[in-house]
N, C-alpha and C positions, 0 to 999 in steps of 0.2 A: 504493500500500500504506500501511496505517496503522501507527502505533507499537504495539509489543507487548512483553511481557516478554522480556528478553534482548537487545533491540536496543541497538546502540551508536549514539548520536545526538549531534549537536552542537546546543547550545541557547544562545541569547542570553537572559539573564534578569536581572531586578532583584528582590531580596528586601527587603521592608520590614516594619517592625513599628511600629504606632502612628504611621504617616505618616513614619517615619524610615528612610531607606535604610541597610541594614546590610551588604549585599554586592551586587555587580553584576559582570557581564562586560563592561559598557560603560565605556570609559575616560572619556568626557565626563560620564556620569552620576556616576562616582566622583569626578571633580574638582569637579563642581557640588555634590555631597553632602558634600564635605570628608572623603572616606574613601580618596582616591587614595593608592596606595603605590608608590614607586619599586621597580623590579625585578619587579613583578607583570606577568605576560603577560595583557593584556586581549584579549577576543575570545570567540567562542562556546565554551562549555565542553563537554568530552566527558562524557556521562552514560551509564552502563550501566543501562538500565531494569530495576529490580527487584533491583539489587545492594546497595541500602542506602546509596548515596552521596548520595542526596537524600531528603528526608522523604517518608513514605508518601503524604501528601495531594497533594504535587506530582507524584509518580509517577502516581497515579491520574488526575490531571488530564490528563496527556499520553497515557495509554493510549487508543488508538482514534483519536487525532488524525492528520491527514494531515501529511506533511512540508511545511513552509512555513507551517503554521498558527500563528496568534498568539492570545493570550488572556490573561486575568487570572483568578487563582484566589486565594480567601481560605481558607486552611487552618486548621481549628480546632486547638486545643492537642493534643488526643488523637492527631491525625494529623500534628502538626508536631514540636515539641520536648518534648511531654509535659505532663501535668498534675502540678502540684507535689505532692510527697509530704512532708508535714510531719515524717514519721518519718525521712526520709533526711538527717538532720542529726547531727553528732557533735561532742562536746567532746574536744579532744585537748591533751596537754601542749605548751607552747611549745617544749620541748626537742626535739620532733620536727623542728623547722625547722633545727636545728643552727646553721650560720653565717648562714643567711638571716634577714633581719630582717622579721618578719611585719607586714603592714599591712592594715587593713580594706579589702576590695574586691579584693584580689589573688587571682589564680587559683593554686591550690596542688595538688600531687599528694601524696596520703597513701596509702602502701602501694599505689601504682599506680592509685589512684582519684582522678579530678579533681574539684575542688570550688572553692567561693568562700569565702574567709575573711570572715565577716560581723560578728564581734564578738570582742573580747579581754576575758576576765574573769579578773582576777588573773594566774595563771600558766598559764591555759588559753585556747585559741582555739576559737571556734565555726565549724565548717566545714559549709557547705550543699552537698550533692552533687547537688542538682537542677540541671538545665540552666539557664543564665542566662536563656533565653527560655521557660522553663516557664510555662504558663498564658497564653501569648501567641497571638493569632491572627496568622498570618504571611501576608503578601500576596506573590504572585508575578506579575510582568508578564513574559511570555515570548514567544519566537518559536522554533519548531523549525526549525533551519536545514538540516540534512542528516542522512542515515543513512550510517554507515560500513559498507562492504561488504568491504573488503580484510582478510583474516585477519591478516596481519602488522601492519597498522596498528592493528587491534583489540587484538592482543597487546601492542604497545608502549603503547597507551593504557591498557590494564588495569594494566600495571606502573606507569605514571606516576601513576594515580589512587591505588593502594593502597600503593605503596612510595615515592611522592614523589621518584622518581629516574628518569633515562633509562638503560636498559641495552640493550646490543647484543643483538639477537635474530634468529633465522632459523627458518624452518619447512622441515623436510626431507621427503623422500618418506616415505610411511608415516604421515603425520600426526604427526610427531614435532617438537616445538619445542625449540630450544636457546637458553638464556638465559645470556649471559656475566655472571658475578658476580665482580667484583674482590675479591681476598682481604680488602680492608679492610672489606667488608660484615660479616665475621665479628665485628667489634667491636660491632655493634649487637645488643643483647639481643633485640629484637623480630624480627630477621631470620629465625631458624628457623621461627617460626610464620607470619610474613609470606610467606615463600617457599612454604610448604606451601599456604597459602590461595590464593595467586596460581595455583599449579599446578592445584589442584582446580577453581578457577573457570574457568581457561583450558580445561581438558579438558571441562568441562560446557558452556561457552558457545561454544567454537570447534571442537567436534568433534575434539579432539586425542586421540591414543591414549597419548601419553607426553610429559612435560616434563622436560628435562634441564637442570641447572644446571652450567655449566662454570666452575670457579673459575680465574681468570686471574692469573698472576704475570708482570709485565713488567719486563725489565731496564731500569735507568735509563740514559739515553744517556751515553756516555763523554765526559768533559770534558777537553780538553787546553789547555794554556796555552803561549804563545810570546812571548818578548820581541822587540818590533819597534821598530827605530830610527825616529825621526821622519823623514819625507822631507826631502831637501835642498831649499833654496829655489831658485827659478828663477835660472839664471845662475851657480849655484855659490856664491852669497854665503853667508858664515858667519852663523850665528844670533847676533844681538847679545847681548852679555853684560849682566848687570845692572850699573848704575853703582856704582862703589866709593864708600866713605864719603868718600875724598879728592875724587872727582869731584863728589859732591853738595855738598861744602863750598865749591866754587868758584862 
């Protein structure tokens, strides 16, 4: 069977721009390209075809390919990270940054919109909201490793991709999914919209009839303390005392 929209697949790939590797699932390539990061889990990435987690041109390249297929694709800007819009730029007061010290080249969030600070003019900053890879042809070297078939594994992967967290899940009779959501998740402003999006996608892609979020509160383990005397030395010998000042002077 070939890859189609809605498939959950694992793909090894290296993404490069102008001959420079910018991301990869291969640890050795990352180290060789000087982009290796501690704590990153390298290995085939889970991709939900058609969900928007990869650029459109890369998705189109994989559609119709057999599992195990390898290839190279050069994706034009319009189907990669976009064509630069010269109007998508704004001058904002430096006071917007509050305690943060603005510097040219830094990524900033302005009213929830991400951009790059490109210039400081007097008391204002010029922010470019175009993607940093706009106008770039992006190259992908890839191998489609496998297709995921298990529904629970798909659900766990979907949550990991879009919520960037592992949550306990199960699928009950009647095509009902339960997702355990620790109460701490309520502190994240994005969580209400994120959980709705995950639920809608799970029902559409996994043929679920209902998705339930179970908010969990867990008691902290009780902590007890006890004063314990040090064990006696073998043979019942007393613990030697520290030498007195008189002893030290002799």
